[in-house]
Each structure stands twice: as C-alpha cells, then as structure tokens.
N, C-alpha and C positions, 0 to 999 in steps of 0.2 A: 534407628529409626529412619525407615524407608523415605524416599521423597513422597511430598503429599500428592503430587499428581498421579504418580505411580499407585500410591496406596488407595486412592480414590478409584481408579480404573481398575485395578485388581479385585476391590470390593464389589464392583459393578459386575465384573465377569463372574464371580464366585457366587454371586447373588446373595451378599451379605452385607454386613456394615464395616465402615473402617475400624470402629471400635473393637469389633470382634477379631479382627486381624491383628490388632495390636497386643493381644493376649487374653488370658481370662480376666473376668471381673474380679475387682477387689471385693472381698467379703465387707458388708457393711460396717462391722465392729473395727476393721482395720482402718477403713478411710470412707468417710461419708460422701467425699465429692465425686467419685467415680472418675478416676484419672484416665482411664482408657476411652471412656466416652467423651471426655473434654478433648483428650489428644485426637480422637477421631473427628470431633468437630471442627477442630483447629485446622486438621489437615483438609477436610473438606473445603472449608472457607479459603484456605490457601490455593487449593486446586481451582476454584472458581475465581480468584484474583489473577492466577496465571494465566487461565483460559482468556479472560477480558483483557488482560495486557497483550497477549498474542493477538488476538482479534484485533485491537486498536493497531498494533503495528502493521498487521497485514492491510488494514484499510488505508493507513497512511503511505505504505508503500505502494498500493494500487493507485491511489490520487497521485502520487509523484510520478510513477511510471506513465500514467495516462497524460498528465501536464508535459512531460519530456516528449511523448509520442505526438501529440497535438503540435508542440513547437516545431518538431523535426518535418512533420508534414506541411506545416506552413510555410518553413524555410524551402522544402523542395518545390512547392508550388510558385513561391515567390521567384525562385531559381529558374524554374521553367518558364515562366511568364516573362522573366528578362530576356531569356535566350531567344524566345519566339520574336520578341520585340526587336531585339538587335540583329538577329538573322535575316529579317525581312529587307527587301532592297531598300538602300538608303536613299533618301529624296536629295537629288543634286539639281542644284539651281543654276540654271545657266545665265551668264552675264548679259545675254541679248535680252532674255526676258525683262531684265530690269530697265533697261534703255527704252526711251520713246522709239515710236516706229522710223523717225529720220535718222537715229544712231547718234544723234547729239546729246550732249548734256546741257541742262539748263543751268 
C-alpha cells in the first residue's frame, strides 16, 4: 500500500482516481463494498488531513519566526537608543553653581 499522499498526487498526475491505481475493481459477486474505492477514499482523506496538518505547522512556524524577529528588532532599537543616550556628553554640575553669589553656605 503506497503512502496516501503519494497515491493521491500520482492519481492527479495520471488523471485517474486513486481507486484505479489500487488495482482492478472487484467483481460485484465477490464483494459488494468496493474495497478499492473505499481504500481510494481513505487515501484521499488521509492526504487532505496531512496537507492541513502541514499548513497548520507552517503557519505556526511563521508566527513564531515573526514574533522572534520583532523581539530582536525591539532589542536592537532599545540598545541603539541606550547607546545614543549614554554617548552624549555627560552633564557636569560644578560646585560653584550651587553656592550663592557670595560663596558662603547658609
């Protein structure tokens, strides 16, 4: 039994059904259920389920990558702002400015 995803893709490429790829149809007197058709439907359902799961994982990975990228960008911007703030000339307060004009403390 081939992988369901591979079976569906192969059927699409060959422009046929998955049931036809699984083998000849069983004569009605031997089995009324149509085993090949049932297996084909099951394979198609599994392929759809696998595609959905992969799509969900891709979306989750994309959201996680975007979240990490935004956080890294914010950290870099914060670091750059901090560096520009500390690299500016420091404010020096001279003692003479704090004393009254006569130089005497009260």
